[in-house]
N, C-alpha and C positions, 0 to 999 in steps of 0.2 A: 450530153450534159452530165451524165453519170461519170463518164470518162474524165471530163474536165474537173469535176469535183474531186475525183480520186487523185488526179495529178496535182491539184491545188493543195489537197491535204498532205500529199507527199512532200511538196515544196516547203510548206510551213514546218513540217517535221524535220526535214533534212537540211534545208538551206542554212539555218543558223549555224549548224555544225560545220557545213562546208565553208561558210564565210569565216567562221572562227579558225578553222584549220588553215585557210588561206592567209589570214592575218598573222597567225603564229609562225607560219613558214616564212613570212616576209621579214620577220625580225631575226637577226642573227643570234646565235647562241655560242657559248664558250667553245664547244667542240668544232665550230666552223673555223676557228683559228688555232686551237691547241687540242687536237684529239689525243686521247690516252690509249696506249697500246699495252696490253697485259703480256708479260713475258713469263712463260712457264718455268717453274723452279724444279729442282730435281725430284723425281717421283719418289714418294714415300718418306721424304724428309720434311721436318717442321722447321721452316726458316723464317723466323720473325725478324725481318730485315732491319738491322740496326747500324749498318755501315756499308758504304759503297765507295769503291775506288776504281778509277780507270787505269788499266795496266797497258804496257806496250803490247803491240801485236793485235790490236782490236779485241782485247779481252777486258773483262770487268770482274772485280772481286766483290763478293757480297758476304757480309758477316751476318750471323744470326745472334740474337740476344742469348740464345741457348749455348753459344760457345763454338759454333762451327764457322768455317770460312770456305766458300766454294768459289771457283773461278769458272766463268762462262765464256763461251765463244758462240758467235752467231746471234747476239742480242740486238743487233742493229737492223735486222731484216724487217720487211713490211709485215710479215707474219712469222714472228720468231719461233724457231724450234731449236733452241740452243743446246750445245753440248756442255755438260757440267763436270768439273773435276773437283774432288774433295782436296782442298789445300791444307786444312788444319782442323783438328777436332779436339775438344776438351778444354777450350779456353774459358775464361770466366767473364761472361757478359761484355762482349766487345762492343763499344759505343764510339768507335772512331777508327778509320783506316787511312794510311798514307803510304804512298810508294815513293821511295827515294834511293837512288844509287844501287838498284838491284835488291833492295830489302823491302819487305812489306811490314810496316809498323802498325801495331794494334794497341789502342788504348783499352785495357781491360780494367775491371773493377779494382784490382790491387796494384796494377803497374802498367807502364808502357813497355811493350815487348816488340822486338824485331825478329823477323823470321825470313828464311831463305830456302829455296829448293836447290840444293847444291848438286844433286845427282841427275837433275833434269827429268824426273819421272812425274812432275806435276804436283808433287806433295812436299810441303815444307819438311826439312829434316834438320834444320838448325834453328834453335830458339834461344834468344838472348834477352835478359832483362836489361832495359835501358835505365829505368828509374822506378823506385817504389817507396818514395819518402813520405807516404801518407798512410793513415790507418784505416782498417776495416774490421768489423766484428760480426759480419754475417747479416746485418739488418737489411731488410728488403729494399730500403730507399737509398742505399749507399752507392748511387750511380757515379760513374766517372766518365765524362764525355771529353773526347780529345779532338783537336783540329788536325788538319794536314800540316806539314811543315811550313812555317812562315819564311819570310825572305832571309832570316838569319839562321834558318835550319832548326828552329825550336818548334816543339809541339806544346800547345796550351791545353791544360787539363782543368776542368771545373768539377768540383767535388760536392755532391749533394750532402746536406746535413743528415745525420743518422735519424731515421724515423721521420724525415722532413721537418722535424722540430729541433731535435738535437740538444735539448736542455741538459740531459743526463749523459750525453755522449762523452766517451773517453778515447775516441779514435782521432788521432792527430790530424789537424788541418781540414776537417770537414767544414764545408761552407767557404772554402778558399779556392783561388785559382793558382795553380802551380805551372811554371814554365819549365819544360824539360829540354835541355840542350842536347846536341848530338853527342857530347861527351858524357852525358848521363847526369849532369848537375840538375838539381831540382830547385828552382828559384821561386819562393813565395812572391806572387805578383799582384794579387787583389784579394778582397775579402768581402763578406756581407752577402754571400750567395745563399739561397734557400734550397730550391728544388729545380735545377736546370733541366731543360729538355733538349738542348742542342747548342752548338757553338760553331762559329765560322768567321770569315773575314769579309770586309768590303774590298773594293778595287784598290784602295790605298794601303791595304794591309792591316788596318785597324781591326780589332777583335770585338765581336759582339756575341751575346748568348741570349737565350730565352729563359726567363725565370717564371715559374708558375704561381698562380694565385695561392695565397696561404698566409702564414705568419709574416707580418710586416710587408706583405704584398697585397694591396687592395685589389689589384687585378693583375693578370699576367702581363708581361712586358718584354720588349726587346731592349736589352741593356748593353751599354758600352763598357768593355773591360779595359778601362784606362789603367795603366800600371800605377799601383798605389791607391787606386780608387776604392771607395766603400760603396757596395751595391745595395745597402739598405737593411739587411737583416743582421742584427748585432750578436746573434747566438754564438757564432764562431769566433767572436773577438777574443775569447779566452786564450786562443792559440797564439796571441801576441807574446805570451810567456815563452813560446818555443823558438822565437826568431826575432832578430832586430832588423830584418831586411826592409821592413816598412816603417821603422821608427817606433815611437811609443804608442801604446794603445789609445785610441781616440775616445772622446766622450760619446756616450750612447744617446740615441735619439729619444725623444719623449713620445710615449705611446698615446694615441688619440689625436695626434697633430696632423699636419699635412707635409708632404715632401717639400713644397715650396717654402714653408716656414722653417723646417729642420735644416735646409741647406745653409741657412745663416748660422745655425748652432754647430753643425758638424761639417767643417770645411771640405773633408774628403768625400762627402756624399755626392755621388754622380746621379743626377735625375735620369729616369728612364727616357731614352731618346724617343721611343714610340710605345705608348701604352696600347695594349691589345684588349679593348673592352670585353670583359668577361661575358660570355653568352651571345654577344653580338658578332664578334670576330671569330671566337672559338673558345674552347675551354682548356686546351693543353697544347700550347705552342712548342715546337721541337726544333728540328734542324734548320740551319741557315746556309744559304748558298747564293753567291753573287754571280750575276750574269756578266761574264767577261768573254762572251763568244763573239763580240764585235758585230752584232746585228744578226747572227745566225739563228737567234731565238726570238727575233722580232724587235720592236722599237724600245725595249727597256734596258738598254746598255747600262751596266754598272749599278743597276738597282738590285736590291736583295729580295730573295724569295724565301718565305718562311713556311715550313711544314706545320700542319695542324693535325694532331693525333685524333682527338675526339670527333671533330667534324669531318675528318677525311678530306681535307682541303689543302691547297697551297695559297698563301697570301703574297701580295707584292708590297714592298716597302720602298718609299723614296726618302732619302736622308739628305739633310743639309747641315752645315755648321753655322751657328749663330752665337756671337759673343764667346766663341771658344768651346761651345757645347753642341753635341749632335742632337738633332731633333728632326721630326718629319711626320709623314703620313703613311698609314697602312690602307691598302685598297683590297677588296676581293679580287681574286684572280681566276682560280679554277677549282671546281669541286667534282665529286663523283668518283673518287679513287676507291680501290677495292677494299682497303683496310685503313687503319689509322696511321697516317703518314708520320714517320719519325725522321727520315733523312732524305735529302735530295743531292744530286751530283750532276753537274754539267760535263758533257764531253766536248771535245774540240769542234765536232761537227754541228753543235747546237742542240744535241739531244739532252733532255733533262731526265735522268733516271731517278725514280722515287721508290721508296719501300717502307714497310711498316708492319704493324701488328694491332690486333684489337684486344690484346691481353690487358688485364688489370681494370681499366676504366671503360672498356668497350669503345666502339666507334660506329659512326654511321655506315661506313663500309662494312659489309657483313662477312667478308672473308677473314679467317683467323690471321692471315698474313698475306703480303702481296709484294710483287716486284713489277714495276710498270715503267713505261717510257712516255714522255711528252715531247712532241715535235711541233714546230711552227709550220703552218701550211703555206705561209707566204702572204696571206691576207692580213691586213692591218686592222685590228679592232678599234672601234671608236671609244676611246678611254681618256680619262684624265691622265696625262703623262707625268706631270710634276705638280706639286702644290708647295709653294714657297711663301714664307711669312714676309710681310712688309711692315713698316712702322705704323701704317694705317689700315692694315688688312691682310689680304692674301692675293697672290697671283697664281692663276691656274694656266697650265699649258695642256694642249690636247694632241693626240696622235694623228688626228685628221681635222680638216676644216669644219668648224661648227657654223651653224646659222647665226649671223651677226645679231639679228633681232632677238633671238632667244638668249644669246649671251648677254645682251644689254638689258634684258628684262629682269628686274630684281625678284619678280615672282617666280623665276626659274629656280630659285635657291631658298633653302631654309638652313638655319644653323642653331645649334644648342651647345652648351658647354657643361662640363661636370668634372669632378675629380673624385678621389677616394680617400678614406680615412687611412692614415699611416699609423698602424697599430700592431701590437704584439698578438692580438686576436686574429682569427682566421678570416682573411679576405675583407671585403667591404662592399656595401651597396654604392651606387653612384650618389654623390652628395654635392652640396653647394651649387646646384644647377642654376644656370643663367640662360637667357635668350638674347644674344647679341643681335643688333639690327644691321642688316646689309643695306647701307644707304645709297650706294651707287655701284653699278657694274659697268666697267669701261673696257670694251673689247678693242683689240687691234684689228686693223683692216684685213689682216691675213686670216682671221677667223680661228687662229690657233692659240690665242692668248686672251685672258680676261683678268682685269684687276678689280677685285672686290674690295670696296671701301667698307670697313666694318666698325661700327660704334659699339664698344663693349667687349673687346677681347680680354681674356682673363689669364694672366700669367700662372702657369702651373696646371692649367686645365686641358682636358681633351676637347678639341673643337670638332664636333660632328657635323659635317657638311653634307647635305643632300641636294641633288641637282636634277630633280625630275623633269624640269621644263626644257633642258638643253636638247637641241636637235642637230644632227649632222647636216651640213650644207646641202641644200636642194633635196632634202628627204624629210620624212617624218621619223627617222631612226633616232631613238634615244641613245644615251650612253649605255654601253654594255653593262657597266656597273656605275650606279649613280651616287654612291656614298663614299666618303673619305673621312678618316679619323686622324686629325692632326694634333700632336702633343706639343703644346706651346710652353716650353721651358724658358725661352728667352724671346724678347721682342727687340728687333734691331733698332739701333738709334737713328739710322738714316738709310 
């Protein structure tokens, strides 16, 4: 009897933990699909990774915010032990790399530079200024982020406002986008930028950048750099006096308004395609990279991946065009990176290289800097694949078949909407909140689509959709990530 009581006591003490462990192990986690591999950087060097480019010969170039560029070999191994060569030193905060025709191009704070290793010793010995038609005065915030070359051979450069506010700035073209041609021409292309964190292309070659919460930015956002478009912050509009490339200076927006209202007053204002709700999605969005690996990185072909510095994450973005404007949804994708992610770069084999730093605002990742690689294991996660707006609601598609009953049950979903004050003050709380009613959920027989009929969609609002009740077919497995944030700038007519 004493032995029985002892065993019973042990069972009640240990069994709940055993069952809990069994349950947790039964539910997949992000690393089951996309494990993160840390790649050692050169010993003794401080490399706050701010640019990554894939080079011929299975090499990768890594730029540091501090002005160094190293070239690594052996970064694709399962347990990398790469060889690093110093390619260049003494540059000024490189925030963009691009390889073209034997030259490595670097977007530095004061200019776009190209460099070449002419004598073959692994170190650049030719440096040429391509373009430097903008101003700097040494202010901490005067970032300049550059793309790789676009299909026309141009590099797009976005220029942060001085002090991220810029009211007293005298450095030309701060808060503008400049397009640098191969011939060195610097073309003013867009304006209204505040404090960018990264820039990149979608699969069609259109250009997007991330702007951070602050003056005239209620929340951080993914924005479309449409040529001639106004991105929302009027501080740099004074530089219309320096160029006629974009026509006359436009009217300024009214502080305290809403983006949706000001679009009617300021025709060039481009609404953010995807608002990244501050604190929920992250605090400091950065680099943008499109999955053009043709399925080598999983089921998210042609979608965008956005680095997040403060939260040490990468997010996934689905975009669509409605009534001529980009809009779409952001989804959680992967967390747990070693430092604050600034940049990501896909290689042809489907590897995603990431890098960053915790300098300045800190990051959840505790390392001062990091260089890592993400690979797809071949297992398909159960996720919302796309979220598209319809005249009467939204259509969701899934990466795997879902249980039809849970798709059809409106209690599987909740939705709320909100927006932000469009103002010259710093940021904004969520305002004008509403709770739309999901009146009907209509699944298709294949279990990969559901049409949500929604009463109360609000133009100009983020629509935050949670889906806790959805289960994968023939299992109790929920979605890997059950939340989506759709920015509804336009509602289709049919």
